[in-house]
C-alpha positions, 0 to 999 in steps of 0.5 A: 500499499502506497504512503501517498494520498490520492487527490481527487480532481481538483478544479483550476482556478477559472473553473473554481472562480465560475463555481464560487459566482454561482453559489453566490448567485444561487445564495442570493436568489435562494435569500429572495426566494425565502423573503418571497415564500416565508409569508405564504407558510413555506415554514409553517407545518406541512410547508416546511416538509413541501419546501425542504423536499421541492429543494431537492429537483430544484437544486438539480438544475443549479448542480448542472448549470455549474458543471455546464458554465464551469466547463467541468468534466464528469469527474469535477461534479462533486468538486464544483458543486461543494466549491459553489456550496461553500460560497453559498454557506459562507455568504449566508454566514455573513448575511444573518448577522450583518443584513438579516433584511435580506431575507424578508419575513423569514425568521434567521432560524428559518432562513439559515436552516433551509440554506444549509439544507440546500447546500446539503442538497447540492454536495449530495447532487454532486456526489450523486452525478459525478463520475470517474474519468473514463479513459 
């Protein structure tokens, strides 16, 4: 057994910057949507279950768009989703204490929780869509 640790396929600078920008854009869109759906009961009772469930298919186009725009290979989808998610949750971590109004009528606990759930979904989808490099 080799003592060397294998690293997964990394992203180049261009790919990383695009993934970060996509994560920031998704976070901002998510924050606006949270503010819009909170008064509709999206975080009350069954509304919360529905919101969380809809985030799964709703996040899939985002992961695919990161793959396309960043020019990721099939074996880089997980890394791209993780980098984009890192950017999104970092912005959420800054917005909650410094710009809480961005979430509109949502409580900060609901806003933070749904952003974290969306991040977990994006990473999981990235893992599911990741494929070994052929060759």
